[in-house]
C-alpha positions in Angstrom: 16.1 67.2 -8.4 16.1 66.7 -4.7 14.1 63.8 -3.1 13.1 62.5 0.3 13.0 58.8 1.2 10.1 58.8 3.6 10.7 55.1 4.8 14.2 53.6 4.9 15.6 51.3 7.6 19.0 52.9 7.4 19.9 51.8 10.9 19.7 48.1 9.9 22.9 46.0 9.6 22.8 46.1 5.8 24.3 49.6 6.0 26.5 49.0 9.0 29.7 48.5 7.1 30.0 52.3 6.3 26.8 54.2 6.9 28.4 57.5 6.0 29.5 56.1 2.6 26.0 54.7 1.9 24.4 58.1 2.7 26.9 59.9 0.5 26.0 57.5 -2.3 22.3 58.4 -1.9 23.0 62.1 -1.7 25.1 61.9 -4.9 21.9 61.0 -6.9 19.7 63.7 -5.2 18.3 62.0 -2.1 18.7 64.9 0.4 16.5 63.6 3.2 15.5 60.3 4.8 13.2 59.1 7.6 14.1 56.0 9.7 11.0 54.4 11.1 11.2 53.0 14.7 10.3 49.3 14.9 11.4 47.9 18.3 12.5 49.0 21.8 16.2 48.1 21.4 16.4 50.4 18.4 15.0 53.6 19.9 18.0 54.7 22.0 20.4 54.7 19.1 18.3 56.7 16.6 19.0 60.2 17.9 22.7 59.8 17.8 22.7 58.2 14.3 20.6 61.0 12.9 22.8 63.7 14.5 25.7 62.2 12.5 24.0 62.3 9.1 22.7 65.5 7.7 19.2 65.3 6.4 18.3 62.1 8.3 15.4 62.0 10.7 13.6 59.3 12.6 10.3 58.1 14.0 9.6 56.2 17.3 7.2 53.3 17.3 6.6 49.5 17.7 6.1 47.5 14.5 3.5 44.7 14.7 6.2 42.1 14.1 7.8 43.1 17.4 4.7 43.5 19.5 5.0 39.9 20.8 8.6 40.4 22.0 8.1 43.8 23.5 8.6 44.3 27.2 5.8 45.0 29.7 7.1 48.5 29.9 7.3 49.3 26.2 4.6 51.9 26.4 6.3 53.9 29.2 9.6 53.5 27.4 8.2 54.9 24.2 6.7 57.9 26.0 10.0 58.5 27.7 11.9 58.3 24.4 9.5 60.8 22.9 10.0 63.1 25.9 13.7 63.1 25.3 13.4 63.4 21.5 14.1 66.7 19.8 13.0 68.0 16.4 14.8 65.1 14.6 11.9 62.9 15.7 9.2 63.6 13.1 6.6 60.9 13.6 5.2 58.0 15.6 5.7 54.6 14.0 6.2 52.2 12.4 2.9 51.0 13.9 0.2 49.0 12.2 -1.4 45.6 11.5 -0.2 42.5 9.7 -2.6 39.7 9.0 0.3 37.4 8.1 2.1 37.9 11.4 2.1 35.4 14.2 1.3 38.0 16.9 -2.4 37.7 17.8 -4.5 40.4 16.2 -5.8 41.7 19.5 -2.3 42.4 20.7 -1.4 44.2 17.4 -4.6 46.3 17.7 -3.8 47.2 21.3 -0.3 48.4 20.3 -1.7 50.3 17.3 -4.4 52.1 19.3 -1.9 53.2 22.0 0.4 54.6 19.3 -2.5 56.3 17.5 -3.6 57.9 20.7 -0.1 59.0 21.4 0.2 60.5 17.9 -3.0 62.4 18.5 -1.8 63.7 21.9 1.6 64.8 20.6 0.4 66.2 17.3 2.6 64.0 15.3 1.9 62.1 12.1 2.1 58.3 12.0 4.0 55.9 9.8 1.8 52.8 9.2 2.5 49.2 8.3 -0.5 47.4 6.7 -0.3 43.9 5.3 -3.7 42.5 4.2 -5.2 44.8 6.8 -6.2 48.0 5.1 -9.9 47.8 6.0 -9.1 47.0 9.7 -6.5 49.8 9.8 -9.0 52.3 8.3 -11.5 51.3 11.0 -9.1 52.3 13.8 -7.9 55.4 12.0 -11.5 56.7 11.8 -11.7 56.4 15.6 -8.3 57.8 16.3 -7.3 60.2 13.5 -3.8 61.7 13.8 -2.7 65.0 12.2 -1.4 63.1 9.2 0.6 60.1 8.2 1.6 57.6 5.6 0.7 54.0 5.0 4.0 52.8 3.7 4.5 50.4 0.7 0.8 50.8 -0.2 -0.5 48.0 -2.4 -4.3 48.2 -1.9 -7.3 49.2 -4.0 -8.2 52.6 -5.2 -11.2 52.6 -2.8 -8.9 51.9 0.1 -6.4 54.5 -1.0 -9.1 57.1 -1.1 -10.2 56.0 2.3 -6.7 56.7 3.7 -6.4 60.0 1.9 -9.8 61.1 3.2 -8.2 60.8 6.7 -5.1 62.7 5.7 -3.0 59.5 5.4 -0.6 59.6 2.4 0.4 56.6 0.3 4.0 55.5 0.4 5.1 54.7 -3.2 8.0 52.3 -3.5 9.6 49.6 -5.5 6.3 47.7 -6.1 5.4 50.1 -8.9 8.5 49.1 -10.8 7.0 45.7 -11.5 4.6 45.7 -14.5 2.6 42.8 -12.9 1.6 45.1 -10.0 -1.1 46.6 -12.2 -3.6 47.3 -9.3 -1.0 49.3 -7.4 0.2 51.1 -10.5 -3.3 52.0 -11.5 -4.1 53.3 -8.0 -1.1 55.6 -7.8 -2.0 56.9 -11.3 -5.5 57.7 -10.3 -4.8 59.3 -6.9 -4.2 63.0 -6.4 -0.5 63.7 -6.5 -0.9 65.5 -3.2 -1.6 62.1 -1.6 1.7 60.5 -2.6 5.2 60.4 -1.1 8.3 58.4 -2.2 10.0 55.6 -0.3 12.4 52.7 -0.7 11.9 50.6 2.5 15.6 49.8 2.1 17.1 47.3 2.6 13.8 45.6 1.8 11.3 45.9 -1.1 13.8 45.5 -4.0 13.1 47.2 -7.3 12.5 45.3 -10.5 15.9 44.4 -11.9 17.5 44.2 -8.5 15.8 41.1 -7.1 17.9 39.3 -4.6 19.9 42.4 -3.7 19.6 44.6 -0.7 17.6 47.7 -1.6 19.3 51.1 -1.2 18.0 54.7 -0.8 20.2 55.6 -3.9 17.5 53.8 -5.9 14.8 56.3 -5.0 15.2 58.2 -8.3 14.2 54.9 -10.1 11.0 54.9 -8.1 10.4 58.5 -9.1 11.0 57.6 -12.8 8.6 54.7 -12.6 5.9 57.0 -11.1 6.5 59.6 -13.8 6.1 56.9 -16.5 2.9 55.6 -14.9 1.3 59.1 -14.4 2.8 60.5 -17.7 3.9 63.6 -15.9 7.1 65.6 -16.2 9.8 64.2 -13.9 11.0 67.6 -12.5 7.5 68.8 -11.7 6.6 65.5 -10.1 9.7 65.6 -7.9 8.9 69.2 -6.8 5.3 68.3 -5.7 6.4 65.1 -4.0 9.0 67.1 -2.0 6.3 69.6 -1.0 4.2 66.6 0.2 7.0 65.4 2.4 7.5 68.9 3.8 3.9 69.1 4.8 3.7 65.5 6.2 6.7 65.7 8.5 6.7 69.5 9.1 10.3 69.5 7.8 
């Protein structure tokens, strides 16, 4: 079975000791593709080179709400310029979004989000979205500025909210949360949603899976997320993997 990790911060320092070895470890268990989301200005210039060195690795360009407050006055122009220089390895805009637990004022987060949604619409690119206690607010903006597709990563909302995202063509990123039995709301939601609405992710080195608490997450653990999803949905593992790969293909035009 071949899998795509649709959200992995593979450029973070957790993998800096030997990124090639970490990628080989993931490939050895069937992870053939990976998407690195953009989070801040300082990161953008290095992503094309990193992806050119690792087969199957792609990236997105965007400003995460946590970094909105520290962004330069020119970040919008710099993002546009980075997109202009980007080739086919850049598959999305993001990680953009809203975070109600973030110290950045909501108005500033929303301004950054709207700029990136507009840009995604103009460029015909999907969006990678961060949403923390902000699903309803995010849905409001997505209804006004609806991109060609996208994914709300690490989804942990209600079935009604999940359906709202999918109605707009926004997939749900399914990660380590579902490996915890206590996460019944999320587990029930991913069981009830159409399989076409789901994609896999790790959010590595964050979002540790059950049994690996306190350890950096790793894209090599993506098959464990797949197994948890298969158990929750009571569907054959291989058929599930095939459909999820087709979803990633469509989402990122891979």
